[in-house]
N, C-alpha and C positions, 0 to 999 in steps of 0.2 A: 504494499499499499504506500501511498504518498507519505513522505516524512517532511515535517517543517522543523528546521533547526534554528533556534533563536540565539544568535551570537551576541550576548548581552555584555560585551566588553565595556560598554559605556552606559550600562543600565537599561531601564525600560520604563516607559510611561504609557498610558492608554492611547494618547494621540500618536506616539511613535509607533506603537504596535499596529494601529490601523493603517498608518501611512506606509509601513513596510509591506503590509498585505496588499494594499492598493498597487504598490510598485511591482508586486508579484503577479498582478493581473486582475484583482478585484475591481469591478466596474463601479466608480464613485457614484454615478447616477442611479444605478440599481441599489447601491448601499443606501443612498439618501431616501429612496422610496421605501425601503424596508424600515429604516429608522423612523420614518414618518408614521409607521403603524403604531408607535408608542402613544401617539395623540398629544405629544408635548410640543409647544411652540415657543416663540420668543428667541429663537437661535438661528444661526446661519452657518453652514459648513463651507469652509474654504479649502480647496484641494488644488495644489499647484506643484509644478516641478521646480526645484530650486537646488542649491548647492550648500554644503556645510563642510568647511575645511577642505574644499576641493573635491568633495564626494557628491555626485549627483544623486538625487533621490526625490522622495515625495514629502511635502510638508502638508500636514493635515491640522486644521484649526477649527474650533467651535467659537463663533463670535456671538455674544449675547447683547440684545437691545442696542444694536448699532455700535457697541463698544467692544473692542477685541478683548477676549479673555482666553488665555491659553488653556488648552484642555488637559492640564495636569491636575492631579487630585490633591496637590499640596498648595497651601495658601500663601507662601512667601512671595514677595513682589517680583515681577519680571519686567524687562524692558521689551516693548513690542514694536515691530515696525509699523509703518502706516498701513492702514487697511488697504489691501490690493483692490484694484477696480473690480466691480462685480461684472465680470465678463465670462460668459461660458462659450467656448469655441472648441471645435474639434481639430485635432492634429491631422494633417494630411498624411501622405504616404512617405513622410520623412524618415530619417534613419533612426530617430529616437524610439519609435514604436509606442509612444505614449499617446493614448487616445485623448486625454484631457490635459491640456497644458495649464489651464487656469479655470477651475470650475467653482462656481458659487451657487449654493442652493439656499434660498431664503425661507425661513419659517417664522416670520415676525407676527406678533399680535399687537393691536393698537395699545398705546400707553397713554395714560391720562396725566401722569406726573403727580407731584405732590405726595402726600402721606400714603395714598393708596398704592402708588407705585413702589414706595419704599417698603410697605408691608408685603407686597407681592414678592419683592426681591428677597426679603427676609424669609418668607415662607419657602421659597425655592431652596434656600440654603439650610433649611432645618427639617427636611424630610426625614422620617424615621424608617427603619428597616421594614416594618409592616406596611407603611404607605408605598414604599418602592415596590414591594412584592405585589401589592394590589395593582399598581400601575402597570407592571409587567404582565401579570396574569390576565388582566382584562383587555390587554392589547390583541392585535391580530397577527402577532409574530408567530413563527413556527414553534411547535412544542419543544424542539431541541434548544432553540435560542432562549425561550422562556426558562427552561430548566437551568441552562448554563449561566444565564445572566443572574438569576436569583442565587445560584451557588456562589458566583463570584462576590456578589454583595454580602452573602451570608458570611463568607470568610472575613470580610472587613468588619461586619457587625460583631462577630465573635471576638475579634482582636480588640475592637473598641470597647466592647462590653467588659472585657477583663481589665482594661485601663480604668474604666469608670465604676467597676463593681456592679454592673447591671446585666440582666439577661439580654441576649441579642435583640429580641423583639422590642425592647424598650430603648434601644440605642438611637439617639438622634444624630444623624449625620450632619456635618457642617459642610465642608467643601465637597465631600464625596456625594452629598445629597443634591448638589446644584445641577442644573440642567446640563452643563457641559460635561461633567463627569458621568452623569447617567448616559449621555450620548456616547462617551468613550467606552464604557463597559458594555452596554448593549450593542453598540456598533462593532466592538471587537469580536463579540460572539457571532454577530451576523456575518462579518467578513470572513471569519473562520469557516462558517458554514458554506458561504459562497465559494470558498477555496476547496471545498470537498471534504471538510472535516478531517484533515490529515492528522497522522500521529505527530505529536509535538514533543521535541526534545529541546534542551537549552544548555548553554554553557554555564559555568559556575557563576553565581551571583556576585557582581562587583558593585560595591557601594562606596560613596565618597566619605569624606570626613568633614567635621565642622559642625555648625549649628544652623537651625532653621527656625523661623517664626511660624507658629501654627495656631489654631484656635485654642489650644491648651496652654499657650505660652512659648517660651524659647526652649527648644529641646536639641540635644545632640543627635547627630545621625548615627545609625538609622533612626527614623522617626518611630514612635511607639507603635503606630499601626503597621508600618512596614515590617518591623521586627516581629510583631505578634503574628501577622499573617504567615510569614515565612517560617517562623518558629513552630507554629501549630502544625504545619505540613512537614516539619523536620528538614527544612532546606537550610543549608549552611550559607553564611554571609561572609565575604571577605572584603575588608575595606582597603581602598587604594589611596594614592596621594592626591586625587582630585578633591579640591576643597569645596565641593558642591554636592547637593543631593543628586544621585543618579537613578535611584529606584524609588518610584512614588508608590503609595499604597495601592493605587489602581493597577500599576504595573505588577506589583508583588502579588496581588490577588489573581490576576490573569495567569501569571506563572504558576501559582500554587494550584489553580484549578486544572490547567491544561497540560503542563509539562510533566511527562512521565519520569524523566530523570534529568540529572544535571551533571555535565562533564564535558570533556573534549569531544569534538566531532570524530566519529568513528565509522569508516566504511560507507560514507554518504556520498553518492554521486549527485553533484549539484546540477540541476536542470534549469533553475531560475534563481536569481539573486536579487533581492529587493532591499532598499535602504529607506528607513523611516527617519526623517530629520527632526531634531529637537530645536529649541529656540536659543538656548544659551550657547555661548562660545566657551567651551571648556579650556582648561589650561594644559591638561596632559594628554587628551585624547579627543577625537572628533565626537561631537554630540549626535551620534547616529546609532540606530539599531539595525544590524544586518540580519536579514531573514533569508535562509537558504531552503529552497524547496526541491526535493529530489526523491530518490529511492535508495534504500540500503543496497550495497553492492551485491550481497548474496541473494537479494530478492530479484535483482535484474538478471542474474545468471541462472535462469530457470533450468537450463540444460544440464546444470551440475547436480540437480536434485535427483535422489533415488526414489522419491515417493511416488508410488503408483496409485492413482485415484481408484478406489474400489467402487462397487455398486453400493450406494447408501440407502438406508431406510429412514423414513420419517418416523420418529418415535415419540410417543406421549405416554403418560403413565397407564392409560386405559386402552386407548385405541392404537393400533399399529397399522400404518399405511405405507406400503412399499412404493417407492418411486425410483426406478432405475435411472442412474445417471451415466451417460456414455463417458468412456475414457477420454481424457483431455490432455493436451500438452501441458506439462507442469509449468512452463513459462507463462501460461495464460491464467494460472490460478490467481484469484483476486482476494485470497483470504487476508485477514488483518493479522499483524504481528506485534508483539511487544515483549518486553523482558520483565519478569517479576522476581521477587525474592521469595525463597522457600525457607522458612524457619522451622526447625525441628528440635525436640528434646524428649528424652525418655523419662517417664515418671513412674515410680513404684510406691510412692508414699503420699499421694494427694487424695484429699477427701473428695468424693464424687460430687458433692454440692459445690465445692470450690471450683472444680473443673467445669461444671455446667455454667457457673456464674462467669468464669473467665471467657468461655466461648461467647456468651451473650455480650459481654463488655467489648471484646475485641471486634466483633462484628459491628457493634454500635459506633465505634470510633474509626471505622473505615477499612478493616481487614477485607480482602477479597473473598477469603473462605477460611474456615477454621474447622478441623476435625480431629478426632483421636481414634487410634486403632489399637486393639488388644495385642500385646507383645509379651514374650517371655524374656525376662531379664536375667542378670547374673544371679547365681545361687537359686535358679529355677523360680524366682519370684514373678508372679503375674504383674504386669504393668500396662501402661498405655504409651503409645507414640503420639505426641501432640504435634500437629502440623498446622502451620499458619501460612497463608499466602497473602502477600501484600505488594504494593508498588515498591520498586527498588529504592526510591528516595525515602520511603517510610520504614525501611528495615530496622534502623537503629531504634526508632520509636517503639516498634513492636517487640524488639528484643528486650528492651527495658521493661515493657509491660509484662512479658512472660516471666522475667526474673523477679519482678515485684509481686505479681499476682498468683504465681504458682510456687511449687516447691523446687523448681529447677535451679541447678547450680551452674548450668551452662546452656547455650543455645547454638545449634549448628545452622549456619547460614550459607545458602547456595543461590546462584542466579540461574534462572531457567527461561528459555525462550518459549513463547506460546504461538500457536497458530490458531486463529479463531475465525469462525464463519462471519461474514458480514451480516449484521442483524438489523431488523426493523420490526416495529410493532404495527399491526394492522387490526382494524375492527371488523369482525364478521357478524352478520345477522343470523340469529338462531331463533327457534320457537321460544327460547327462554330470555330473549333480549340480546342486546349487543355484547359481544365478548371480545376482550383484548387477547391477541395471539401474537407470540414472538415467532418470527420467521428467520431462519438462517439460510444464507445462500452461498454457493461456491461456484465460481465460473458462470454466474447468471442463473444457475439452477437452484431450485428450492430443495434442500436436503434435510432440513429439520423444521418441524413446527411444534410449538409447545403452548397450549392455552395457559394464560396467566391464572395462577391459583386464586388470587384474591378476587379477580373478576368472576371466575367460575363459582367460587364459594358464595359470593353475594347473590348471583343469579339463582343458584340452587336454593338458598335460604328464601329468596323472594318467591320462587315458584313452588317451594315445598317438595322438591324432587331430589333424588340421590345426586351427589356431586359428580359421580362418574357419568351420569346421563348428560350433564352439561358439557363435560369434556368431550364425549363422543359427538355431541351435536356441533360443537365448535370445530372439530376436525372435519366432519362431513361438510361443513359450510365453507371450508377453504376452497377458493377457486383453483382449478387445475392449471399449473404453470410448469 
């Protein structure tokens, strides 16, 4: 599958992230139309090709109420250039290949001035997490964009909640609740979907040194929100000699939500390279975000694979439907790939109740899967092999959890590559109502279908029929493909 590598040698912010994806091919006009589905106005998007330290890329800005406000999630002041002319024109067949040289998309609402305008501006800057969730949920954005946008905001809400000693739902955002930052976060999720939802990897996080002024006062870098967001995900931060903020809370939350791992680029064949330009002129490095889109080398060399696609069966707990899949060239397989951490420990002295509680807690805080297997240990003692699967970047967090919450004295850690079917959720109409079904595809063929348990259980309870009847009805209602 496609892989997006974020080379964050000079940090990341929401506007730089969007700009880099536009430079990779995201259509800014289509992006604007999708952002408009939020139903928020009073802003204008400026997309233009520019240079920063001699590097050509895309500059993306959100302007509010006729006054430029850079789309960073941090509040300390910036020096802005004059507002570029509101001109939308298409690039011809020149060598740059950029369709929009300078695009401006207006979303202004009438202002009356005076106290009412000041109140509205204050209201925009004080949205809470619950209000933002409602704004996104009630929009006409895609389900994936809604889910991911709320997840990014939730990461900031959790971090801010810890700073203020409040639950996430009660956190009032300041700068991150403003229109420009909402556009940054939601727009970043939209742009990633428009790019085909590639796998995201990132370089190690580089942050500057010094102090910033924020709504809470003067703070040293990294800011409390940035450090909290990345710390909660288990992402390490390395400070460099640059005396400015490089990673904004918005940029940190986008990294924490989408990046599978952090480290040097490995075996990535670059097909496109995009640059998202920042506003500041840094002292030690160009203020740019480099984004590389391509495929991992082993994925491109399908001829080296020894895997032979078998005839697959579509399997669900009750009904079994056989769908033969013709053999295909391995190089055409479009499965998804990632790398996960596998954590294991042998336990022969743990209370069964503690083991059950650990499984529930680990799943609640983000483990991909947790299970235990009966084993025979030394001196013929019965025990269990506890296995936990998690994202590579979260391995240390879960190692600590195992050591604190179980009787383990050590944890074995290995990295494992996965091959996954491309998945989608569809709704099928049955005599018991609409049921959600997960569909897995390989090479364009449907090879697995699995009715969603909660959807089936709710329908079975409503109709007063056995659960297996709803499962069977959902499978029968799947269209043949």
